[in-house]
Every structure is written in C-alpha cells, then in structure tokens.
C-alpha positions as a LaTeX table, in Angstrom:
\begin{tabular}{lrrr}
\hline
Residue & $x$ (\AA) & $y$ (\AA) & $z$ (\AA) \\
\hline
Unk1 & 0.00 & 0.00 & 0.00 \\
Unk2 & 1.23 & 3.51 & $-0.81$ \\
Unk3 & 2.48 & 5.75 & 1.96 \\
Unk4 & 0.50 & 8.98 & 2.46 \\
Unk5 & 2.45 & 12.21 & 2.94 \\
Unk6 & 1.01 & 15.64 & 3.71 \\
Unk7 & 1.46 & 18.38 & 1.13 \\
Unk8 & 3.60 & 20.34 & 3.59 \\
Unk9 & 5.94 & 17.38 & 4.12 \\
Unk10 & 5.99 & 16.67 & 0.38 \\
Unk11 & 7.15 & 20.23 & $-0.34$ \\
Unk12 & 9.78 & 19.98 & 2.38 \\
Unk13 & 11.13 & 16.59 & 1.26 \\
Unk14 & 10.30 & 16.57 & $-2.47$ \\
Unk15 & 13.75 & 15.50 & $-3.60$ \\
Unk16 & 13.78 & 12.47 & $-1.30$ \\
Unk17 & 10.23 & 11.53 & $-2.28$ \\
Unk18 & 11.11 & 11.70 & $-5.97$ \\
Unk19 & 14.11 & 9.44 & $-5.36$ \\
Unk20 & 11.90 & 6.94 & $-3.56$ \\
Unk21 & 9.34 & 7.02 & $-6.36$ \\
Unk22 & 12.07 & 6.52 & $-8.96$ \\
Unk23 & 13.03 & 3.34 & $-7.10$ \\
Unk24 & 9.50 & 1.98 & $-7.51$ \\
Unk25 & 7.61 & 3.27 & $-4.47$ \\
Unk26 & 4.20 & 4.96 & $-4.78$ \\
Unk27 & 3.49 & 7.92 & $-2.50$ \\
Unk28 & 0.10 & 9.60 & $-2.05$ \\
Unk29 & 0.16 & 13.34 & $-1.33$ \\
Unk30 & $-2.71$ & 14.66 & 0.75 \\
Unk31 & $-3.97$ & 18.05 & 1.91 \\
Unk32 & $-6.03$ & 18.32 & 5.08 \\
Unk33 & $-6.19$ & 14.52 & 5.16 \\
Unk34 & $-7.70$ & 14.27 & 1.66 \\
Unk35 & $-5.61$ & 12.40 & $-0.95$ \\
Unk36 & $-4.93$ & 14.69 & $-3.93$ \\
Unk37 & $-2.09$ & 13.23 & $-5.99$ \\
Unk38 & 0.07 & 10.17 & $-6.44$ \\
Unk39 & 3.84 & 10.24 & $-6.95$ \\
Unk40 & 4.93 & 7.11 & $-8.79$ \\
Unk41 & 7.76 & 5.91 & $-11.01$ \\
Unk42 & 7.71 & 6.45 & $-14.75$ \\
Unk43 & 7.79 & 3.44 & $-17.02$ \\
Unk44 & 11.30 & 2.22 & $-17.60$ \\
Unk45 & 13.03 & 4.00 & $-20.47$ \\
Unk46 & 14.78 & 0.75 & $-21.31$ \\
Unk47 & 11.52 & $-0.99$ & $-22.20$ \\
Unk48 & 11.09 & $-1.25$ & $-25.94$ \\
Unk49 & 7.74 & $-0.33$ & $-27.44$ \\
Unk50 & 6.09 & $-2.62$ & $-29.95$ \\
Unk51 & 4.55 & $-0.56$ & $-32.76$ \\
Unk52 & 1.09 & $-1.56$ & $-33.92$ \\
Unk53 & 2.58 & $-2.46$ & $-37.30$ \\
Unk54 & 4.52 & $-5.25$ & $-35.67$ \\
Unk55 & 1.21 & $-6.73$ & $-34.56$ \\
Unk56 & $-0.17$ & $-6.70$ & $-38.09$ \\
Unk57 & $-2.71$ & $-4.00$ & $-37.23$ \\
Unk58 & $-1.47$ & $-1.35$ & $-39.66$ \\
Unk59 & $-1.05$ & $-1.63$ & $-43.41$ \\
Unk60 & 0.60 & 1.14 & $-45.43$ \\
Unk61 & $-0.53$ & 1.23 & $-49.02$ \\
Unk62 & 1.95 & 1.68 & $-51.86$ \\
Unk63 & 0.31 & 5.01 & $-52.84$ \\
Unk64 & 0.49 & 6.41 & $-49.28$ \\
Unk65 & 2.50 & 9.46 & $-50.31$ \\
Unk66 & 0.77 & 10.01 & $-53.67$ \\
Unk67 & $-0.77$ & 13.47 & $-54.28$ \\
Unk68 & $-4.28$ & 13.93 & $-52.91$ \\
Unk69 & $-7.26$ & 14.15 & $-55.26$ \\
Unk70 & $-8.04$ & 17.81 & $-56.14$ \\
Unk71 & $-11.28$ & 17.98 & $-54.10$ \\
Unk72 & $-9.66$ & 16.71 & $-50.90$ \\
Unk73 & $-6.59$ & 18.90 & $-51.38$ \\
Unk74 & $-8.82$ & 21.96 & $-51.82$ \\
Unk75 & $-10.46$ & 21.21 & $-48.46$ \\
Unk76 & $-7.10$ & 21.13 & $-46.71$ \\
Unk77 & $-6.10$ & 24.39 & $-48.36$ \\
Unk78 & $-9.39$ & 26.08 & $-47.40$ \\
Unk79 & $-10.62$ & 26.39 & $-51.01$ \\
Unk80 & $-13.73$ & 24.20 & $-50.74$ \\
\hline
\end{tabular}
C-alpha cells in the first residue's frame, strides 16, 4: 500500500520523495487529510515499445504518399 504524505511534508522533502518514487515506491500526497495526488515511477526508459505495425494492425498502401485528389486537397487548403 502507498504511503501517504502531507502536502507540507511533500514540499519539504520533495527531492527524497522523488528518489523513492524513482526506485518503484508509490506515495500519495494529501492536503487536510484528503488524498490529492500520487507520486509514482515512470515506465522504464529501457523498455522497448512494440509498434502496432509489428502486430499486423497497420497496413501502409503503396500510394500512401501520392498526391491527394483535387477535391480533398482543396479542403485542406481552405478552397472548398
């Protein structure tokens, strides 16, 4: 379970709390006893993302970068 820290203590010890969160700990910050925010670690930068294309979800057509048809291009250029 996450430790709860008052906003005053969080401001006073922010650097230490960030270090603890970076090591994997979750810390809840409260004000007047009411939980307001959660300090938690970011996802590891070393983790590799798997693009949707690798899952076979995306297909790029051969004419992907072909010029747009005149009617569609006019809409993008504000000449409808």
